[in-house]
N, C-alpha and C positions, 0 to 999 in steps of 0.2 A: 569511485562515485562522489560527486561533489555534494556539499550540503545545500538543501533547498530552502531559501528564506521564506518566510511567511509573506513578504511583499510580493515576491515572485509568484506565489501560488494565487494571491488575490488578483495579481495583474493578469495571470493567465486565464483564471476563472472569468474575469471581466471581458476579456478579448473573445473567449470561447462562446460567452453568452451572446455577444454582438454578431459573431460569425454564425452562430445558430439561428438567430432571428433573421438574418440576411438570407440565409438558405431558405427558411420557411416562407419569407416574404416573396423571394424570387419565384419559388413554387407556386405560390398562390396566384400571383399575377400571370405565371405561365399555363398552368393547367386548371386553375380554379380549384373549387372544393369537389374534387373527385377522388377516386381510388389512387390515382397516380400521386396524388398530394402526400400519400403515405410514405413513398420513398424519400421525398424531401424532408419529411418530419423525422424519418429514421436517420438519415445522415446529419439532421441537425442535433439529434441526441447524441450521436457518436462524436460530433464536434464538441459538444459540451463535457462529455465524459472522459474522451481521450486525453487532453492535457492534465487533467486532475489525475487521472489514473498513472500516467507516465511520471508526473512529478512525485506522487505519493509513493510509487514504487522505488524511485531513485533516492527519496529520502529515508526510505524504510531501509534500504541496503546501507546507506551511509550510517544510520543509527546502529543497525546492526554490527557493521565493522567497528564502530567505536566501542560498544559493549564487549565484543570479542577480544579487544586488546586491552581492556582494563586489567584483567589478571596479570598479564605480561608486564603492565606499567608498575603495578603494585610490587610484584616480585623483584623488579630491578630497583625500587626505591628501598626495599627491604635489604637487599645486598649491598646497596651503597652506604645505608646507614650502619651496617654491621661492620664496616671497614673505618667508621668514624665520620662520615660526611654529615653535615647539617641537612635538614629537610629541604631548604631552598637549593642548597648544592646538588642534592640528590636529583631534583627536578631538572636542574640545568644539564647534568649528565644524561638524563632521560631524553632530552631533546636532540642528543646526539644519535640516537637509534631510531630505527624505523617502527612506528606503532600505528600505521595506516593513517586515517583521518585524525587521530589524537595528536599527532606529532605537530601540525600547525598550530592547534589550540594550545598546546603546552609551550610553544615557543612565544605565542602571545602573552601567555601568563608569566613567563620569565621576563620578558621585555617590560611588562607592567611593574614587576617587582624591582627591576633595575631602574626605572623612572621614578620609584619613590613610593609606589603603592604597596600597602601592608599585604602580608601573605594572605590573610583572610579575605580581604577585598579582591585580590587577584583570583583567589580560588572561588570566590562566590561569582565572579564575572564568568569564569571558566565553566562553572556549572550552568549558568543561564545561557550561555552561548551554545553549548552541547545540548542540554536539555532532554537527555534521555532519562528513563526512569532509574536506571542503576546509577547513573551520574549524580542525579538529584538525591539519591539515598546515600550515597557514600561522601558526598562533600561535606555535609554537617558532620559526620563521624571523623572525618580528618581534621576539621577546624577544631572540634573538641579535644582530639588527641594533641594537637599543636598546642592548645591552651594549657592542657594538663601537665605537659612537659614530660621528662623522663625517657624511656625507652619507647618512642613513638613506633618503632618497627614491628613491636608486638601487636599493634593495631592493624597495621597493613597487611601483615600475613594472614590472619583469619578473615580480613575483609576481601582479599583476593580469593581466598577459598569460598567465601560466600557468593561471590559474583560467579565464580566459576560453577558452583553448584546451580545457581538460579539459571544459568545459560543452558546446563545440562537438562534441567527440569523442563525448561521452555522448548528444548529441542525434542524431548521426550513426548510433550504434549502435542507438537506439531505431527510427530510420527503416529501418534494414537489417533489424531484427527484426521489424517489423511485419507483413510477409507471412506469417511463420511462425506468428504468433499468429492471423492470419485462417485459415491452414490447420487449426489446432486447432478453431476454431468450425465450419468447414466439414465437417471429420470428424464433429463431433457432429451436424450437420444431416443428413448422409448416413446415419449410424448410425440416427437417429430415422426417417428416411424409410423405410429398410429395414425397420425393425421393424414400423412400422405397415403397410407394404405386405404383409409376410409375415403378420402376423397377420390382416389382413382377407382375405387370399387363401386361406391354407392352414389357419388355426388356428380358424376359425369355421365352424359348421354352416349349411348353405344348405338350406332346405326338407326337414328331416329328414336329410340326408346326413350322416353322422358326419365329424368331423374327422380328419386324418391322424394326429394324436397323441391322440385320444380314449381309447386304451387306457392310455396311460401318465400323461398330464397333462390338467388341465382348463384351459380358456382362461383362468380367472382365476388359476390358478397360474402359467401362461406370462406372463400380463400383470404379475404381481408380480415374477417373475423378471427380465423386461425392464426394469421400473422400477428394480430394484436395480442392474442393469448401467448404466442410463443415469445414475443418480446417482453411482456410483463413477466412471464415464468423466467426468462434468462436474466432479466435486471434484478429482481428479487432473490432469486436463486444464487446469483453471484455475490450479493450483499451477505447473504447467510453464509456462503462459503468463505468469504473474507472474515466474518466475525468468529467462525469456527476455527479457521486455520490461523489467523494471525492476530485475532482479538480486536480488530477495528473494522468498521464499515468501510472506510476509505480504502482498505487493503482489498476490499472485494471488487472495486471497481474494474480491476483487471479482469477478473472473473466475469463480471457483467459484460464487458466488451467482447470477450471470446464467446460467450454462450449466446448472445444477441447477433453476432455476425453469422455464427454457425447456424441459428435458427433463421436468419433472413435467408442466407444462402440455400439453405435446404428446401425452403418454402418456394422461393423464386425459380429455381432450376429444377426441382423434382416433383412439384405439384402442378 
């Protein structure tokens, strides 16, 4: 998975907003302010959410891969220093191994040092480029260890164990919250099943018999109302699922897409 730059995210957001506005404008001039305009608005919402959701997922996978390779990197540095290598030389040897997305960043750091940059400046630039929480926590510790001198490998060894423990706790937290995310999806399915059942049972006329709500609302108005309710529940339910599962609202956009599409298809084809 490649790293997603912030400029790319802003560019994708701007383009998706323009596309969404174009879709709504086309729908307005085509069907006017009618129930059919809801379809255009729905696809406009998808046009806004989809690029952000895809880029956020790719960026999340990249950051996750970086954090997962940090313990292996620290372990190799410890082994290199135990045989007498300096910290800079240990980093150069680490670039010859495969640490996933960490390897290109390590090569950039080694090149900066070879061009005359200090170890601290190169390491700070490395932390700013990567930008994961674990990297930003470990970089200051490495800098302080290099300043203090002595056996720096004694710092890297517990640091690798700290990162490994943090990743394990994060994985355990996701495992424990997975049933609650499933409950959000089940709640949506129950909501959709109830809507379809009520609409087919009470809100449609059979052989000329008027509906229970024929005097106040037409079936098309009710169908439109149910669609709006479903999309709202799918959107906010997805945000809650992302916050519970991965700790960020942006991570919930993929759940928003799935739940909103499922709700739209269910109401359009089964009601």
